[in-house]
N, C-alpha and C positions, 0 to 999 in steps of 0.2 A: 800318164803323167798329167798332173794338174796344171792348168794354164795359170800364168802369173796374174795375180789380181791387179785391178786397176789402181787400188789404194786411193781412190778419189775421196775427198774430204767434204763433209757437210756439217754445218754447225747450227744448232737450235738454241735460242736463248729466251728466257722468260723475264719480263720486267715488271716492276711494281710502279703504279702511277700515283704520284703524290700531288697534293694541293700546294701550290706555290706559296700561299699565304700561311696556312697552318702547318705545313710539311707533313701532315697526316695523310694516310691513304685516302684516295677518292673512293668512297663507299659505292656510289652509283654514278659512274661517269655519264656525262651527257651522251645521248644516243648518237650524236653526230661525231663523237670522238673516234670510235672504231671505224665508222664510215670514212672519215678523213684519212685514217691510217691505210685503209684498203685502197682508197683513191690514189694515194701516193705510192704504195708498195705492192698492190695487187695481192696475189695468192701467197706472197711471202710473209704475210702477217695474219694472225687469227686471234680471236679472244681466247681466254683461258678459263679455268674452273671458277675463279673468283672474278668479279667484275672489275676489281682494281688491278687486274693483270692483263698483259698482252704477250703473245709469243711471236717471235720471228724465226725464219729459217733461211739460211743461205742456199744458193744453188750448189750442186756438186762442183768441186774444183780440184785440179791436179796439185796446185801449189797452195801452201798455207797463206802466202802473201795475197793471192787472189781471193781466198775465202775471207781474209781480214778486210780487204777493200770492200767486198760485198757487205760484210757485217757493218762496217763504218757507214755505208749508205743507208742500211736498214735502221741503224741507230739515229741517224740524222732525220730520217723520215718520221720516226716515232716522236722525236723531240719537236720537230716542226708541227706535227699534228697536235701534240699536247700543248704547245705554246699558245695556240689559238684559243684554248679553253682555260688558260692560267693553270695548267697542269705541268708536271715535269716527270720524266721517267727516271728511275734509278735501277742500276744493275747490281742488286744485292739479294741474297737468298732469304733474308728476313728484313722487315722494317724495324728500326730501333725501338719504336714505342707504340705502334698501332695495336689494337685489340682484335683478336680473331673473332670474338663473339659479335663484333659490330659489322663484320663484312657480309656481303651478299653474294651468292653464287650465280653464275651466268645461267639464264634459263634456256637450256638445251636438253633434249631427251637424254643424251649420254650423261650429262652432269646431274640431271634429276635422278637417273638410275643409280649413279654412284652415291649420291647423297642418301638415297633410301637403302642401298645395299650395304654401305660401309659404316653408317652411323656417325658418331661424333669424330672419330679419327679423320675422316675426310673433311669435316667442317673446320678442322684446325689447320687445313692446308694453306695457310697464309705464307707460303714459301715458293721460291723460284729456283729452277735448276738450269743447268747447261748440258746439253746432250751433243755428242759428236759421233758422226757416222764415218766409217771407213769402208770403201767399196771392196767387198770380198765376194766375187761372183759364184764361186763353187760352194755349194751348200755344206758339204762335209768339212771343207777347209774352214768355213765360218765357225763351226763348232770347235774344231781343233785349235784354231788361234784364240778363240774366246777362252777356252780352258786355260791356256798358258798366260794370256794377257791379264787374267784376274789377279795375278801376283802384283802387278804394277798399279792397280786401282788406288791403293792408299797413297801412293806417290802423287798421282794426279789430284786426288782429293786435297792433300796437304797444300799443294800449290794454289788451289782455287778458293779456299775457305773465305766466306764473306758473310757469315751469319752468327756473330757473337752475341747479339742482343735479341731479347724476346720480351715484348710488352714492357719496355722500359727498364729491364734488368740485364746486367751482364750475366750470361749463363755459365761463364767459365769455360765454354767450349768455343773453338774456332768455327765449327760448323754445327750450329744447333738445328739446322734444316734437316739433317739426317735423323735426328731424334724424333722429329715430327713425322717424317716420311716412313720411318721404320715401323710405325704403328699400323701401317696398311699391310694387307696380306701380299704374299708373292713378291716381297722386296728383298734387299740384301744381296749377298753373293749368289751366283748361279750354281746349279748342280753341275758336277763334272759329268759330261755326257760323252758317249762313244761315237755318236753320229747325229746328223740332222734328222734322220728317221727316228732315232730314239727321242729326240726333242719333240718332234711332231706327235709321236705316240703319247707322250706325257701330256702335251697340250690337248690332244684329242680326248684323253680320259677326263680331263677337267671340263671340257666342253660337253661331253656326253653326260657327265654327272650334273650339269646345270650350274656349275660354279662360275664359269666365265663364258663369254660369247666367242672369243677368239684370242690369239696370242698377244694382242695389244694390251691385255690385262695382266701380262707377266711383266712386273715392274722391277726386274733385277737391276743391279748396278751396271751390268753389261749383258747384252742379249742380242740374238739375231733379230734384226728389225722386222716388225710385222709388215712394214710397208715397202722397204727398199732392200736390195741385195747387199746389205751392209752388216757390220758388227757395230753396235751402238753402245758407247759407254755413257752411263747416266749418273755416275757417282758424284760428279763435280758440282759444286756451287756455281752460280753465275758470277762472273768476274766483273768488278767495277771498271777496270781498265781494259781496253781492246788489246793492248800489247800483251797482257797476261793471258787473254783468250788465245792469241796467236801462239804464245809460248807453249801452252798446254796442248794445243792442236799439233804443234811440231813434235812434242814428246810422244803423243799418242800415235800419230801417223808413222813416225820413225820406229816405234816399238813394233807395230804391226808388220812393217817392212822387214825389220830385224828377225822377227819370229818366222816369217816366210823364208828368209834366207837360211835360217837354221834347218827348216824342213827340207829345203833343196839339198842341203848337205847331210841329210839323213840324221839330223840332230833335233833336239827340242829343249825348251825350257822346262825345268822341273815343276811339276804340279804339286804344291804343298797342301797339307791338311787345311781345311777351312778355318779351324780354330786359330791357326797361326796368321792367316791372312786377315781374319776378323780382328785379331789383336792389333795389327798394324792399322787397320781401318779405324779402330777406336783411337789409337795414338794420334793419327792424322786428324780425326774429328776433334779431339781434345786440344791438341797443341799446334796444329797447322804447320806452316812452311818453315818456321824456325825451331820446330821441335825435333824429336827423334823418332825413328822407326827401328824395328828389329832388322838387322842385317842377317837374314836367315842362313847365308853361307857361312858366317862367322859365329852365329848364335849369340849376338850381342847387340845392344842398342847403339845406334849410330846417328849422328846429326844428319838432318835432311840435306844440309849443304854438301856433306861428303858423299852421301848416296846419290845426289843429283850429279855431282862431278863424275862419279863412277859410271852412272847410267849414261851420261852424255858421251863419255868415251866409248861405251859399249855400242851405242846406236849412232855414233858420229858419222860413220860411212854412209849409213842410210839417209841421215839428214842432209848430207852433202848431195847425194844423188837426187833427193827430193827437192832440193833448193831451199831448205829451211834451217840452215846452220845458224843464222843470226837470231832467229826466233828461239832456237834451242838454247842459245847463250842466255837469253832473257829468263828462261826457266831456272837456270842456276842463280841468276841475280835475285829472283824472288826469294830464294832461301836465305839470302843475306839481308835484303831490304825489307822483307815481310810481304804479306798478302793483304787483301782488302780488310780482313778482320783485324789485322795489326794496325792498319791506318785508321780504322774506325775507332779503335780504343785510344789511339794517340790523339785523335781529334776530340774525343770525349774528355780525356785527361787535361788537354790544353784548355778546353772551355771551363772546366771546373777550376783550374788554376787561375783563370781570368775572372772568377767570381760568379759563374753561371750556376744555377741550381740543376738538379738532375734532369728535369724535363728540357730546360734550355740547352743542356749539354747534348741531349739526344737530338734536338733540333740541329745543333751544330754538326752532328754526325750525318744527318740527312743532307745538309748543305754540302758537305764534303762529297757525298755520293752523287749529288746532282752535278757537281763540278767534274768529277772523274768520268761520269757517263759521257760528258760532252767532249772530253779530250780524246782526240783520235790522231 
């Protein structure tokens, strides 16, 4: 019998650093900025591939509310450090008008190797993501639950979308970030695997062939973490509002608890063909929280609002046991009120209506993101 997993939750977020005067990205932040971040937050903050980025990570928590509180303190620390240099952080997966060719990558051996190995696709990585880890200690259980949880990744993505703009243009997508990220190898949906051993044999073959150094270069939307005994979902955009982060965390943690309960009852969630899940991934990427996904049980398109209501009913018992019922309610509200991408477009349209030109409207979008980052 497999021991019950701890289902602990850890959240990683990447932020963009903007200049408070121009609202553009800070191409080369003062060397003291990252030092100030580390002084305030210790090992919970690191630099990222581009110098205009930083990454934070919470500690493992049993409850979503505790992870949220941890994340609030991390955001406050980054904001405090940035303020001393007239910078401001934003939690959005793309910047509304910055140019990727003008950015510089952080000088680290790992990042230098990535730049040489992957060419222009990695140089376009002016994007930020949000990763969530759920503690699953048994290795084979990790793979089993990952296979089933893949079905729900488009739902998580739709709730999180925060990247409608790229270099001053509305891309028509709610998450343009994935368009950029999918240009890298070993991204997208994971293979359906039979065991952890099968996963490691696959990784071993890539390592033996000289393609990768280790499993950290497997950048799937969901994967067994290379560093922790967790299943790590990586499909989501970073959310502008902390409450939206908590809502998505509640959905993900409750889904994993639900899938484990099915296993205890000798049941499981159906594993669908990748083409069907990829179609929903695309629908979520294109239309976001107020769009539609395929209801595969009914073989019809359904509004995200209805799907989230049904999913909430499905995982409601788990959410209650985990103490995240209120956060789960917020996930349903996102499908009605909209996500960050929707609010960014609303801010842009309002600025245009008030007489702003296209660039000024993009600046207004940045201002909205700065404000939302600070709301906790």
